[in-house]
C-alpha positions as CSV (number, residue, x, y, z in Angstrom):
1,R,77.1,36.6,165.7
2,D,80.8,36.7,166.9
3,L,81.8,34.4,164.0
4,L,80.1,36.6,161.5
5,A,81.8,39.7,163.0
6,A,85.2,38.1,162.8
7,K,84.5,36.8,159.2
8,Y,83.4,40.1,157.8
9,G,85.2,42.5,160.2
10,F,82.2,44.4,161.5
11,T,81.5,45.9,165.0
12,V,78.1,45.5,166.6
13,E,76.8,48.9,167.8
14,A,73.5,47.7,169.3
15,R,71.2,44.7,169.3
16,F,67.4,44.7,169.2
17,G,66.3,41.1,169.5
18,E,67.5,39.5,166.2
19,V,68.2,42.9,164.6
20,L,71.8,44.3,164.8
21,I,73.2,47.7,164.1
22,I,76.7,47.3,162.9
23,S,79.7,49.2,161.5
24,I,81.2,47.5,158.5
25,D,83.5,48.2,155.6
26,I,81.2,49.0,152.6
27,Q,83.2,46.5,150.5
28,Q,82.0,43.7,152.8
29,I,78.2,44.4,152.6
30,A,77.5,42.3,149.5
31,A,79.3,39.3,151.0
32,L,77.6,39.7,154.3
33,A,74.2,39.9,152.6
34,A,74.9,36.7,150.7
35,D,75.8,34.7,153.8
36,N,73.2,32.1,154.6
37,Q,73.2,33.0,158.3
38,V,72.0,36.5,157.4
39,V,68.2,36.9,156.8
40,R,68.3,40.6,155.6
41,V,70.7,43.5,155.3
42,E,69.6,47.1,155.0
43,A,72.0,49.9,154.3
44,E,71.0,53.6,153.9
45,R,72.8,56.4,152.2
46,P,73.5,59.5,154.4
47,A,71.3,62.5,153.7
48,H,72.9,65.3,151.7
49,K,71.8,68.8,150.6
50,Y,71.1,68.7,146.8
51,L,69.3,72.0,146.2
52,D,72.5,73.3,144.6
53,V,72.4,70.7,141.8
54,M,68.8,69.4,141.8
55,P,67.4,72.3,139.6
56,S,69.8,71.4,136.8
57,Q,69.0,67.7,137.1
58,I,65.3,68.4,136.5
59,R,66.2,71.2,134.0
60,A,64.4,73.8,136.1
61,D,67.5,76.0,135.7
62,K,66.7,76.4,132.0
63,V,63.4,78.0,133.0
64,R,64.6,79.9,136.1
65,D,67.7,81.3,134.4
66,N,66.6,81.2,130.8
67,L,69.8,79.4,129.9
68,D,68.9,78.8,126.3
69,N,67.5,82.3,125.7
70,T,64.4,80.7,124.3
71,L,61.9,82.3,126.8
72,P,60.7,85.8,127.0
73,Q,62.3,86.1,130.5
74,A,63.7,84.1,133.3
75,F,60.9,82.6,135.4
76,T,62.0,82.7,139.1
77,G,58.5,82.6,140.6
78,K,58.3,86.4,140.9
79,D,54.7,87.5,141.1
80,V,53.5,83.9,141.4
81,V,51.8,82.5,144.5
82,V,53.1,79.2,145.8
83,G,50.8,77.6,148.3
84,I,52.0,74.7,150.6
85,V,49.2,72.7,152.3
86,D,51.1,70.5,154.7
87,G,52.2,70.5,158.4
88,G,55.2,71.5,160.5
89,F,55.9,75.1,159.3
90,D,58.7,77.3,160.5
91,Y,57.4,80.8,159.7
92,I,60.7,82.6,160.6
93,N,63.1,80.4,158.8
94,P,65.7,82.5,157.0
95,F,65.4,80.3,153.9
96,F,62.2,82.3,153.1
97,R,63.6,85.8,153.3
98,D,64.3,88.0,150.3
99,A,67.7,89.8,149.7
100,A,66.6,92.6,152.0
101,G,65.8,90.2,154.8
102,K,62.0,90.5,154.5
103,T,60.0,87.3,154.8
104,R,58.4,86.1,151.6
105,I,55.7,84.2,153.5
106,K,52.7,86.5,152.9
107,W,50.4,84.7,155.4
108,A,49.7,81.4,157.0
109,I,46.7,79.6,158.4
110,D,46.7,76.9,161.1
111,Y,43.8,74.5,160.8
112,L,45.1,72.5,163.8
113,K,43.6,75.3,166.0
114,T,39.9,75.6,166.7
115,P,38.8,77.8,165.2
116,A,41.5,78.0,162.5
117,Q,44.0,80.8,163.2
118,K,45.2,83.0,160.4
119,Y,48.4,85.0,160.6
120,A,48.2,87.7,158.0
121,T,51.0,90.1,159.0
122,V,54.7,89.9,159.5
123,D,54.3,90.8,163.1
124,E,51.8,87.9,163.6
125,L,54.1,85.4,161.8
126,T,57.1,86.6,163.8
127,T,55.2,86.3,167.1
128,V,53.8,82.8,166.6
129,K,57.1,81.6,164.9
130,C,55.7,78.2,163.7
131,S,52.6,76.1,163.2
132,S,51.2,74.4,166.3
133,D,52.5,71.0,165.2
134,A,56.1,72.1,164.7
135,K,57.4,70.1,167.6
136,T,56.4,66.8,165.9
137,E,56.2,67.7,162.2
138,W,58.6,69.6,159.8
139,H,57.6,68.3,156.4
140,G,55.9,71.5,155.4
141,T,59.1,73.5,155.9
142,H,61.0,70.9,153.9
143,V,58.6,71.0,151.0
144,A,58.3,74.8,151.0
145,G,62.1,75.0,150.8
146,I,62.3,72.8,147.8
147,A,59.4,74.6,146.0
148,A,60.3,78.2,146.9
149,G,63.3,78.6,149.2
150,S,65.3,81.8,148.7
151,L,68.8,82.0,147.2
152,V,71.3,81.7,150.1
153,H,75.0,80.9,150.2
154,S,76.9,78.5,152.5
155,T,80.3,79.0,154.0
156,W,81.8,77.6,150.8
157,D,79.7,80.0,148.6
158,V,77.7,77.1,147.1
159,P,74.2,78.3,146.2
160,Y,71.2,76.6,147.7
161,Q,67.7,77.7,146.6
162,G,64.3,76.4,145.9
163,I,62.9,76.2,142.3
164,A,60.8,79.4,142.6
165,S,63.0,81.4,144.8
166,E,61.2,84.7,144.3
167,A,57.6,83.5,144.6
168,D,55.1,84.7,147.2
169,I,54.6,81.9,149.8
170,V,51.4,81.1,151.6
171,E,51.2,78.1,154.1
172,A,48.3,76.2,155.5
173,A,49.0,73.8,158.3
174,I,46.7,70.8,158.6
175,N,46.9,67.9,161.0
176,L,49.3,65.2,159.8
177,A,49.5,63.3,163.1
178,G,47.9,60.0,164.0
179,N,44.6,61.7,164.9
180,N,44.5,63.5,161.6
181,P,40.9,64.3,160.6
182,I,42.0,64.1,156.9
183,L,44.2,61.0,156.9
184,N,42.7,58.9,159.7
185,P,40.5,56.2,158.1
186,S,38.1,56.4,161.0
187,N,37.2,60.0,160.1
188,P,38.1,60.5,156.5
189,T,37.1,64.1,156.0
190,S,39.0,66.3,153.5
191,A,37.5,69.6,154.8
192,P,40.6,71.3,156.1
193,M,42.6,70.5,153.0
194,L,39.9,71.8,150.7
195,L,39.4,74.9,152.8
196,A,43.1,75.6,152.8
197,M,43.3,75.2,149.0
198,K,40.3,77.5,148.6
199,E,42.0,80.1,150.8
200,V,45.2,80.0,148.7
201,F,43.3,80.3,145.4
202,D,41.1,83.1,146.7
203,Y,44.2,85.0,147.8
204,A,45.9,84.5,144.4
205,E,42.8,85.6,142.6
206,A,42.6,88.8,144.8
207,E,46.2,89.6,144.1
208,Q,45.7,88.8,140.4
209,K,48.6,86.4,140.4
210,P,49.0,82.8,139.0
211,C,49.0,80.2,141.7
212,V,50.3,76.6,142.3
213,I,49.7,74.5,145.3
214,N,51.6,71.6,146.7
215,F,49.8,69.0,148.8
216,S,52.1,66.0,149.4
217,A,50.5,64.2,152.4
218,G,50.1,60.6,151.5
219,I,46.5,59.2,151.5
220,S,45.5,55.6,151.0
221,Q,42.9,55.2,148.4
222,T,40.6,52.3,149.3
223,F,37.1,51.1,148.5
224,A,36.4,51.3,152.2
225,H,37.2,55.0,152.3
226,N,36.1,56.3,149.0
227,R,37.1,60.0,148.4
228,Q,34.7,60.8,145.5
229,L,33.4,64.0,147.1
230,E,37.0,65.2,147.7
231,E,37.8,64.6,144.0
232,E,34.6,66.4,142.9
233,A,35.3,69.4,145.1
234,L,38.9,69.6,143.8
235,R,37.7,69.4,140.2
236,S,35.2,72.2,140.9
237,L,37.8,74.3,142.6
238,L,40.3,74.0,139.7
239,E,37.7,74.4,136.9
240,N,36.6,77.7,138.5
241,K,40.1,79.2,138.8
């Protein structure tokens, strides 16, 4: 280890058995990885905020801002319901407020509670603040921000916003932890997810607004845990909307 450190000029920050965390000049990584004394090297890029440039990279700005003037209007998500079925929601996050400071989250439902708890007013959302799994999960807030975060400005006046920054947001928290009744193979029931999607579609239908739902919790598809009924239920739900 000391010889390698001297050879490639790195500093060992911590050791976990045979795994080392090191600080090294980026120009030396390739040579270190090729050294026959090294089994494996992993290097990660730091996380950055890209919501200022991501819409143009996927060409969503052409739709949102009608850049080519080929659409009847700019489509910003206004009068569209965006449903997020996930976990770890922050109901009072300023990224979901409109220009007047009013939340764009119309309601939320928490299926981690028994019975499921619905928050249908601003006062209820403000009081509860977040879904009951928010201490361990935050994926739902992250996804909702990408899909429908409001237009905000940083200190440097760089715009960050979700794709549909004026959409109506509804959020359904389901259990994404290890004892997840949806994702746990020992109890592979899709009931909360399907109930949540039905709630969102029913709300959009009552409001007479188009609707899109994001459900991005990974599920392993195996022969041992066939999800045929889930697929059939989803097909029926979509065909009737």
